[in-house]
N, CA, C and O atoms as CSV, one atom per row, in Angstrom:
chain,resi,resn,atom,element,x,y,z
A,1,MET,N,N,31.486,-42.950,-21.435
A,1,MET,CA,C,30.450,-42.950,-20.412
A,1,MET,C,C,31.037,-43.335,-19.058
A,1,MET,O,O,30.718,-42.723,-18.039
A,2,LYS,N,N,31.888,-44.342,-19.054
A,2,LYS,CA,C,32.531,-44.791,-17.830
A,2,LYS,C,C,33.411,-43.686,-17.258
A,2,LYS,O,O,33.483,-43.502,-16.043
A,3,ASN,N,N,34.071,-42.959,-18.138
A,3,ASN,CA,C,34.938,-41.873,-17.718
A,3,ASN,C,C,34.116,-40.764,-17.052
A,3,ASN,O,O,34.573,-40.161,-16.081
A,4,LEU,N,N,32.923,-40.492,-17.557
A,4,LEU,CA,C,32.048,-39.466,-17.000
A,4,LEU,C,C,31.577,-39.858,-15.609
A,4,LEU,O,O,31.549,-39.016,-14.711
A,5,LEU,N,N,31.207,-41.118,-15.412
A,5,LEU,CA,C,30.768,-41.583,-14.098
A,5,LEU,C,C,31.908,-41.592,-13.091
A,5,LEU,O,O,31.678,-41.404,-11.896
A,6,ASP,N,N,33.099,-41.803,-13.544
A,6,ASP,CA,C,34.251,-41.793,-12.645
A,6,ASP,C,C,34.593,-40.380,-12.179
A,6,ASP,O,O,35.199,-40.198,-11.123
A,7,ARG,N,N,34.210,-39.406,-12.952
A,7,ARG,CA,C,34.519,-38.016,-12.603
A,7,ARG,C,C,33.562,-37.461,-11.548
A,7,ARG,O,O,33.866,-36.446,-10.921
A,8,ILE,N,N,32.410,-38.108,-11.340
A,8,ILE,CA,C,31.446,-37.662,-10.331
A,8,ILE,C,C,31.959,-38.074,-8.951
A,8,ILE,O,O,32.295,-39.241,-8.746
A,9,PRO,N,N,32.023,-37.144,-8.011
A,9,PRO,CA,C,32.501,-37.497,-6.663
A,9,PRO,C,C,31.572,-38.541,-6.028
A,9,PRO,O,O,30.369,-38.538,-6.287
A,10,PRO,N,N,32.113,-39.407,-5.222
A,10,PRO,CA,C,31.301,-40.473,-4.619
A,10,PRO,C,C,30.202,-39.945,-3.698
A,10,PRO,O,O,29.182,-40.605,-3.498
A,11,PHE,N,N,30.413,-38.767,-3.145
A,11,PHE,CA,C,29.384,-38.202,-2.260
A,11,PHE,C,C,28.069,-37.984,-3.011
A,11,PHE,O,O,26.992,-38.179,-2.449
A,12,PHE,N,N,28.159,-37.578,-4.281
A,12,PHE,CA,C,26.960,-37.323,-5.077
A,12,PHE,C,C,26.299,-38.602,-5.563
A,12,PHE,O,O,25.169,-38.556,-6.049
A,13,LYS,N,N,26.954,-39.716,-5.450
A,13,LYS,CA,C,26.379,-41.009,-5.827
A,13,LYS,C,C,25.702,-41.690,-4.644
A,13,LYS,O,O,25.063,-42.730,-4.802
A,14,ASN,N,N,25.841,-41.113,-3.482
A,14,ASN,CA,C,25.280,-41.693,-2.260
A,14,ASN,C,C,23.745,-41.709,-2.337
A,14,ASN,O,O,23.127,-40.731,-2.759
A,15,PHE,N,N,23.149,-42.818,-1.929
A,15,PHE,CA,C,21.691,-42.974,-1.974
A,15,PHE,C,C,20.996,-41.944,-1.086
A,15,PHE,O,O,19.986,-41.366,-1.489
A,16,TYR,N,N,21.517,-41.707,0.105
A,16,TYR,CA,C,20.887,-40.777,1.037
A,16,TYR,C,C,20.979,-39.335,0.535
A,16,TYR,O,O,20.041,-38.554,0.697
A,17,PHE,N,N,22.084,-38.999,-0.057
A,17,PHE,CA,C,22.216,-37.668,-0.638
A,17,PHE,C,C,21.216,-37.474,-1.771
A,17,PHE,O,O,20.545,-36.444,-1.842
A,18,LEU,N,N,21.116,-38.455,-2.652
A,18,LEU,CA,C,20.181,-38.353,-3.773
A,18,LEU,C,C,18.731,-38.316,-3.290
A,18,LEU,O,O,17.915,-37.576,-3.839
A,19,SER,N,N,18.412,-39.100,-2.281
A,19,SER,CA,C,17.053,-39.099,-1.731
A,19,SER,C,C,16.717,-37.751,-1.111
A,19,SER,O,O,15.628,-37.215,-1.318
A,20,THR,N,N,17.647,-37.217,-0.361
A,20,THR,CA,C,17.432,-35.910,0.269
A,20,THR,C,C,17.298,-34.819,-0.788
A,20,THR,O,O,16.432,-33.951,-0.684
A,21,LEU,N,N,18.146,-34.865,-1.790
A,21,LEU,CA,C,18.066,-33.885,-2.870
A,21,LEU,C,C,16.726,-33.969,-3.590
A,21,LEU,O,O,16.110,-32.942,-3.875
A,22,PHE,N,N,16.272,-35.174,-3.883
A,22,PHE,CA,C,14.982,-35.356,-4.531
A,22,PHE,C,C,13.855,-34.822,-3.641
A,22,PHE,O,O,12.935,-34.168,-4.132
A,23,PHE,N,N,13.923,-35.097,-2.345
A,23,PHE,CA,C,12.906,-34.637,-1.409
A,23,PHE,C,C,12.855,-33.106,-1.354
A,23,PHE,O,O,11.772,-32.520,-1.342
A,24,ILE,N,N,14.019,-32.464,-1.322
A,24,ILE,CA,C,14.073,-30.994,-1.280
A,24,ILE,C,C,13.517,-30.395,-2.569
A,24,ILE,O,O,12.762,-29.425,-2.528
A,25,VAL,N,N,13.884,-30.963,-3.702
A,25,VAL,CA,C,13.365,-30.471,-4.986
A,25,VAL,C,C,11.860,-30.670,-5.051
A,25,VAL,O,O,11.135,-29.806,-5.546
A,26,TRP,N,N,11.397,-31.790,-4.560
A,26,TRP,CA,C,9.959,-32.077,-4.558
A,26,TRP,C,C,9.212,-31.039,-3.723
A,26,TRP,O,O,8.220,-30.470,-4.178
A,27,LEU,N,N,9.681,-30.795,-2.519
A,27,LEU,CA,C,9.000,-29.833,-1.643
A,27,LEU,C,C,9.106,-28.401,-2.158
A,27,LEU,O,O,8.177,-27.610,-1.996
A,28,ALA,N,N,10.222,-28.073,-2.770
A,28,ALA,CA,C,10.437,-26.689,-3.185
A,28,ALA,C,C,9.695,-26.317,-4.465
A,28,ALA,O,O,9.249,-25.178,-4.611
A,29,PHE,N,N,9.555,-27.270,-5.401
A,29,PHE,CA,C,9.040,-26.891,-6.708
A,29,PHE,C,C,7.822,-27.679,-7.183
A,29,PHE,O,O,7.019,-27.139,-7.944
A,30,ILE,N,N,7.655,-28.915,-6.771
A,30,ILE,CA,C,6.642,-29.775,-7.360
A,30,ILE,C,C,5.392,-29.899,-6.496
A,30,ILE,O,O,4.282,-30.001,-7.018
A,31,ASP,N,N,5.567,-29.891,-5.191
A,31,ASP,CA,C,4.458,-30.101,-4.263
A,31,ASP,C,C,3.416,-28.994,-4.393
A,31,ASP,O,O,3.714,-27.900,-4.873
A,32,SER,N,N,2.196,-29.289,-3.964
A,32,SER,CA,C,1.127,-28.281,-4.065
A,32,SER,C,C,1.359,-27.106,-3.121
A,32,SER,O,O,0.780,-26.039,-3.327
A,33,ASN,N,N,2.176,-27.268,-2.112
A,33,ASN,CA,C,2.530,-26.178,-1.201
A,33,ASN,C,C,3.991,-25.777,-1.403
A,33,ASN,O,O,4.767,-25.747,-0.447
A,34,ASP,N,N,4.358,-25.475,-2.627
A,34,ASP,CA,C,5.744,-25.165,-2.946
A,34,ASP,C,C,6.159,-23.786,-2.415
A,34,ASP,O,O,5.352,-23.067,-1.826
A,35,LEU,N,N,7.406,-23.440,-2.630
A,35,LEU,CA,C,7.941,-22.185,-2.102
A,35,LEU,C,C,7.236,-20.960,-2.672
A,35,LEU,O,O,7.034,-19.977,-1.959
A,36,PHE,N,N,6.866,-21.006,-3.931
A,36,PHE,CA,C,6.199,-19.858,-4.559
A,36,PHE,C,C,4.844,-19.591,-3.906
A,36,PHE,O,O,4.484,-18.443,-3.646
A,37,LEU,N,N,4.103,-20.658,-3.647
A,37,LEU,CA,C,2.806,-20.506,-2.990
A,37,LEU,C,C,2.986,-20.004,-1.560
A,37,LEU,O,O,2.198,-19.186,-1.086
A,38,GLN,N,N,4.008,-20.485,-0.878
A,38,GLN,CA,C,4.255,-20.046,0.490
A,38,GLN,C,C,4.594,-18.561,0.552
A,38,GLN,O,O,4.168,-17.872,1.480
A,39,THR,N,N,5.350,-18.058,-0.414
A,39,THR,CA,C,5.664,-16.629,-0.421
A,39,THR,C,C,4.421,-15.799,-0.735
A,39,THR,O,O,4.233,-14.721,-0.171
A,40,GLN,N,N,3.573,-16.300,-1.633
A,40,GLN,CA,C,2.322,-15.595,-1.924
A,40,GLN,C,C,1.422,-15.563,-0.698
A,40,GLN,O,O,0.824,-14.534,-0.383
A,41,LEU,N,N,1.330,-16.689,-0.013
A,41,LEU,CA,C,0.488,-16.753,1.182
A,41,LEU,C,C,1.035,-15.877,2.297
A,41,LEU,O,O,0.269,-15.287,3.058
A,42,SER,N,N,2.340,-15.790,2.396
A,42,SER,CA,C,2.945,-14.928,3.406
A,42,SER,C,C,2.609,-13.462,3.129
A,42,SER,O,O,2.293,-12.712,4.052
A,43,GLY,N,N,2.677,-13.056,1.869
A,43,GLY,CA,C,2.304,-11.691,1.500
A,43,GLY,C,C,0.836,-11.415,1.757
A,43,GLY,O,O,0.475,-10.339,2.234
A,44,LYS,N,N,-0.015,-12.387,1.440
A,44,LYS,CA,C,-1.453,-12.236,1.683
A,44,LYS,C,C,-1.736,-12.123,3.176
A,44,LYS,O,O,-2.591,-11.344,3.598
A,45,LYS,N,N,-1.010,-12.908,3.974
A,45,LYS,CA,C,-1.191,-12.864,5.425
A,45,LYS,C,C,-0.831,-11.486,5.963
A,45,LYS,O,O,-1.555,-10.935,6.792
A,46,ALA,N,N,0.282,-10.925,5.497
A,46,ALA,CA,C,0.691,-9.595,5.940
A,46,ALA,C,C,-0.346,-8.547,5.545
A,46,ALA,O,O,-0.649,-7.639,6.319
A,47,GLU,N,N,-0.879,-8.681,4.348
A,47,GLU,CA,C,-1.916,-7.754,3.879
A,47,GLU,C,C,-3.177,-7.847,4.736
A,47,GLU,O,O,-3.770,-6.828,5.092
A,48,LEU,N,N,-3.580,-9.066,5.062
A,48,LEU,CA,C,-4.774,-9.263,5.884
A,48,LEU,C,C,-4.570,-8.773,7.313
A,48,LEU,O,O,-5.495,-8.237,7.922
A,49,GLU,N,N,-3.374,-8.951,7.847
A,49,GLU,CA,C,-3.102,-8.445,9.195
A,49,GLU,C,C,-3.133,-6.922,9.220
A,49,GLU,O,O,-3.577,-6.320,10.198
A,50,GLU,N,N,-2.660,-6.302,8.142
A,50,GLU,CA,C,-2.713,-4.852,8.040
A,50,GLU,C,C,-4.169,-4.373,7.969
A,50,GLU,O,O,-4.540,-3.395,8.618
A,51,ALA,N,N,-4.978,-5.063,7.184
A,51,ALA,CA,C,-6.397,-4.709,7.076
A,51,ALA,C,C,-7.099,-4.927,8.418
A,51,ALA,O,O,-7.958,-4.137,8.809
A,52,ARG,N,N,-6.735,-5.990,9.112
A,52,ARG,CA,C,-7.329,-6.274,10.429
A,52,ARG,C,C,-7.025,-5.144,11.405
A,52,ARG,O,O,-7.907,-4.706,12.143
A,53,GLN,N,N,-5.780,-4.670,11.412
A,53,GLN,CA,C,-5.404,-3.569,12.301
A,53,GLN,C,C,-6.161,-2.294,11.923
A,53,GLN,O,O,-6.588,-1.549,12.805
A,54,PHE,N,N,-6.330,-2.038,10.635
A,54,PHE,CA,C,-7.080,-0.863,10.182
A,54,PHE,C,C,-8.519,-0.914,10.695
A,54,PHE,O,O,-9.036,0.079,11.206
A,55,TYR,N,N,-9.166,-2.084,10.555
A,55,TYR,CA,C,-10.552,-2.201,10.990
A,55,TYR,C,C,-10.683,-2.179,12.506
A,55,TYR,O,O,-11.690,-1.699,13.026
A,56,GLN,N,N,-9.697,-2.682,13.219
A,56,GLN,CA,C,-9.741,-2.576,14.679
A,56,GLN,C,C,-9.636,-1.120,15.115
A,56,GLN,O,O,-10.310,-0.707,16.058
A,57,ASP,N,N,-8.801,-0.342,14.441
A,57,ASP,CA,C,-8.707,1.087,14.738
A,57,ASP,C,C,-10.024,1.796,14.425
A,57,ASP,O,O,-10.463,2.659,15.185
A,58,LYS,N,N,-10.652,1.433,13.307
A,58,LYS,CA,C,-11.938,2.045,12.949
A,58,LYS,C,C,-13.019,1.699,13.978
A,58,LYS,O,O,-13.827,2.552,14.343
A,59,ILE,N,N,-13.030,0.443,14.446
A,59,ILE,CA,C,-14.011,0.024,15.442
A,59,ILE,C,C,-13.824,0.822,16.726
A,59,ILE,O,O,-14.799,1.267,17.331
A,60,LEU,N,N,-12.577,1.004,17.142
A,60,LEU,CA,C,-12.296,1.782,18.340
A,60,LEU,C,C,-12.750,3.228,18.163
A,60,LEU,O,O,-13.308,3.824,19.085
A,61,GLN,N,N,-12.516,3.787,16.993
A,61,GLN,CA,C,-12.948,5.162,16.716
A,61,GLN,C,C,-14.471,5.281,16.765
A,61,GLN,O,O,-14.999,6.242,17.324
A,62,VAL,N,N,-15.171,4.320,16.188
A,62,VAL,CA,C,-16.634,4.348,16.188
A,62,VAL,C,C,-17.179,4.197,17.610
A,62,VAL,O,O,-18.149,4.861,17.974
A,63,LYS,N,N,-16.564,3.332,18.410
A,63,LYS,CA,C,-17.002,3.171,19.806
A,63,LYS,C,C,-16.798,4.456,20.593
A,63,LYS,O,O,-17.637,4.829,21.413
A,64,ASN,N,N,-15.672,5.138,20.340
A,64,ASN,CA,C,-15.438,6.418,21.019
A,64,ASN,C,C,-16.464,7.466,20.583
A,64,ASN,O,O,-16.976,8.219,21.412
A,65,ASP,N,N,-16.762,7.512,19.286
A,65,ASP,CA,C,-17.782,8.439,18.790
A,65,ASP,C,C,-19.152,8.123,19.383
A,65,ASP,O,O,-19.905,9.031,19.736
A,66,GLN,N,N,-19.472,6.839,19.490
A,66,GLN,CA,C,-20.753,6.431,20.055
A,66,GLN,C,C,-20.861,6.844,21.519
A,66,GLN,O,O,-21.901,7.334,21.959
A,67,ALA,N,N,-19.782,6.643,22.269
A,67,ALA,CA,C,-19.797,7.042,23.680
A,67,ALA,C,C,-19.946,8.552,23.811
A,67,ALA,O,O,-20.658,9.033,24.692
A,68,ALA,N,N,-19.273,9.303,22.936
A,68,ALA,CA,C,-19.388,10.759,22.973
A,68,ALA,C,C,-20.804,11.200,22.620
A,68,ALA,O,O,-21.332,12.126,23.234
A,69,LEU,N,N,-21.423,10.551,21.642
A,69,LEU,CA,C,-22.788,10.922,21.248
A,69,LEU,C,C,-23.802,10.551,22.329
A,69,LEU,O,O,-24.778,11.273,22.532
A,70,ASN,N,N,-23.588,9.458,23.008
A,70,ASN,CA,C,-24.520,9.045,24.065
A,70,ASN,C,C,-24.447,9.965,25.278
A,70,ASN,O,O,-25.434,10.091,26.003
A,71,ASN,N,N,-23.309,10.609,25.520
A,71,ASN,CA,C,-23.131,11.450,26.697
A,71,ASN,C,C,-23.343,12.935,26.426
A,71,ASN,O,O,-23.402,13.721,27.373
A,72,ASN,N,N,-23.460,13.343,25.171
A,72,ASN,CA,C,-23.553,14.761,24.852
A,72,ASN,C,C,-24.695,14.997,23.860
A,72,ASN,O,O,-24.530,14.759,22.663
A,73,PRO,N,N,-25.861,15.466,24.350
A,73,PRO,CA,C,-27.003,15.682,23.441
A,73,PRO,C,C,-26.753,16.787,22.409
A,73,PRO,O,O,-27.293,16.719,21.305
A,74,ASP,N,N,-25.955,17.790,22.740
A,74,ASP,CA,C,-25.667,18.854,21.780
A,74,ASP,C,C,-24.858,18.312,20.598
A,74,ASP,O,O,-25.108,18.677,19.449
A,75,LEU,N,N,-23.905,17.454,20.883
A,75,LEU,CA,C,-23.111,16.828,19.824
A,75,LEU,C,C,-23.982,15.904,18.972
A,75,LEU,O,O,-23.805,15.823,17.757
A,76,LEU,N,N,-24.922,15.211,19.615
A,76,LEU,CA,C,-25.839,14.341,18.885
A,76,LEU,C,C,-26.705,15.158,17.926
A,76,LEU,O,O,-26.904,14.766,16.776
A,77,GLU,N,N,-27.216,16.290,18.403
A,77,GLU,CA,C,-28.033,17.146,17.542
A,77,GLU,C,C,-27.205,17.713,16.387
A,77,GLU,O,O,-27.679,17.766,15.252
A,78,LYS,N,N,-25.980,18.135,16.671
A,78,LYS,CA,C,-25.111,18.673,15.633
A,78,LYS,C,C,-24.835,17.634,14.550
A,78,LYS,O,O,-24.892,17.942,13.360
A,79,MET,N,N,-24.539,16.415,14.960
A,79,MET,CA,C,-24.249,15.359,13.992
A,79,MET,C,C,-25.495,15.017,13.173
A,79,MET,O,O,-25.403,14.804,11.964
A,80,ALA,N,N,-26.655,14.964,13.825
A,80,ALA,CA,C,-27.891,14.656,13.105
A,80,ALA,C,C,-28.196,15.732,12.068
A,80,ALA,O,O,-28.655,15.421,10.969
A,81,ARG,N,N,-27.950,16.967,12.400
A,81,ARG,CA,C,-28.221,18.055,11.464
A,81,ARG,C,C,-27.230,18.058,10.298
A,81,ARG,O,O,-27.624,18.264,9.150
A,82,GLU,N,N,-25.953,17.832,10.587
A,82,GLU,CA,C,-24.942,17.929,9.538
A,82,GLU,C,C,-24.878,16.680,8.665
A,82,GLU,O,O,-24.820,16.770,7.439
A,83,LYS,N,N,-24.890,15.534,9.299
A,83,LYS,CA,C,-24.668,14.316,8.543
A,83,LYS,C,C,-25.950,13.750,7.941
A,83,LYS,O,O,-25.946,13.277,6.804
A,84,TYR,N,N,-27.032,13.795,8.685
A,84,TYR,CA,C,-28.276,13.174,8.229
A,84,TYR,C,C,-29.334,14.180,7.787
A,84,TYR,O,O,-30.460,13.800,7.464
A,85,LEU,N,N,-28.971,15.467,7.773
A,85,LEU,CA,C,-29.833,16.549,7.281
A,85,LEU,C,C,-31.197,16.583,7.978
A,85,LEU,O,O,-32.218,16.832,7.338
A,86,MET,N,N,-31.208,16.335,9.274
A,86,MET,CA,C,-32.454,16.407,10.044
A,86,MET,C,C,-32.703,17.847,10.449
A,86,MET,O,O,-31.779,18.654,10.551
A,87,LYS,N,N,-33.991,18.154,10.681
A,87,LYS,CA,C,-34.340,19.521,11.053
A,87,LYS,C,C,-35.511,19.495,12.024
A,87,LYS,O,O,-36.208,18.489,12.162
A,88,LYS,N,N,-35.706,20.599,12.678
A,88,LYS,CA,C,-36.851,20.738,13.584
A,88,LYS,C,C,-38.086,21.023,12.746
A,88,LYS,O,O,-37.963,21.508,11.621
A,89,PRO,N,N,-39.276,20.732,13.267
A,89,PRO,CA,C,-40.496,20.891,12.450
A,89,PRO,C,C,-40.747,22.311,11.949
A,89,PRO,O,O,-41.337,22.479,10.881
A,90,ASN,N,N,-40.327,23.318,12.669
A,90,ASN,CA,C,-40.611,24.692,12.247
A,90,ASN,C,C,-39.429,25.344,11.514
A,90,ASN,O,O,-39.382,26.568,11.400
A,91,GLU,N,N,-38.489,24.556,11.024
A,91,GLU,CA,C,-37.318,25.094,10.342
A,91,GLU,C,C,-37.366,24.791,8.849
A,91,GLU,O,O,-38.017,23.844,8.408
A,92,ASP,N,N,-36.663,25.620,8.085
A,92,ASP,CA,C,-36.415,25.335,6.673
A,92,ASP,C,C,-34.951,24.946,6.531
A,92,ASP,O,O,-34.080,25.501,7.202
A,93,LEU,N,N,-34.697,24.000,5.664
A,93,LEU,CA,C,-33.335,23.507,5.492
A,93,LEU,C,C,-32.836,23.896,4.105
A,93,LEU,O,O,-33.473,23.601,3.094
A,94,PHE,N,N,-31.695,24.558,4.076
A,94,PHE,CA,C,-31.053,24.939,2.817
A,94,PHE,C,C,-29.740,24.203,2.708
A,94,PHE,O,O,-28.913,24.261,3.618
A,95,ILE,N,N,-29.540,23.511,1.602
A,95,ILE,CA,C,-28.300,22.763,1.370
A,95,ILE,C,C,-27.496,23.503,0.326
A,95,ILE,O,O,-27.964,23.728,-0.790
A,96,VAL,N,N,-26.284,23.881,0.691
A,96,VAL,CA,C,-25.402,24.606,-0.214
A,96,VAL,C,C,-24.389,23.600,-0.758
A,96,VAL,O,O,-23.634,22.983,-0.006
A,97,VAL,N,N,-24.392,23.451,-2.078
A,97,VAL,CA,C,-23.478,22.526,-2.727
A,97,VAL,C,C,-22.403,23.308,-3.435
A,97,VAL,O,O,-22.694,24.187,-4.247
A,98,LYS,N,N,-21.147,22.989,-3.128
A,98,LYS,CA,C,-20.032,23.694,-3.786
A,98,LYS,C,C,-19.752,23.004,-5.113
A,98,LYS,O,O,-19.631,21.781,-5.191
A,99,GLU,N,N,-19.651,23.829,-6.156
A,99,GLU,CA,C,-19.320,23.297,-7.475
A,99,GLU,C,C,-17.810,23.338,-7.649
A,99,GLU,O,O,-17.158,24.302,-7.249
A,100,ASP,N,N,-17.263,22.298,-8.243
A,100,ASP,CA,C,-15.820,22.236,-8.443
A,100,ASP,C,C,-15.396,22.968,-9.678
A,100,ASP,O,O,-14.207,23.012,-9.992
């Protein structure tokens, strides 16, 4: 046993080295905010930022469509007829459904 302790370099027996090593192991593996959780959270953050950019682009597209519809009554009528199946009182509406 004495021979084994003599073979360990004195640097590894240092109190400050052992304390620092214990602290690093604690933070990396044992703590509630360990490295594995941090990598998962980093991936989740990237995913959420991507979704945020997607929704910001969609909002901009909807605002542009809204501005176009507010300034062009013909486009508004076209969209109402195609998307919401609206019709004039004296018209008949036929819906053609394509079968796959």
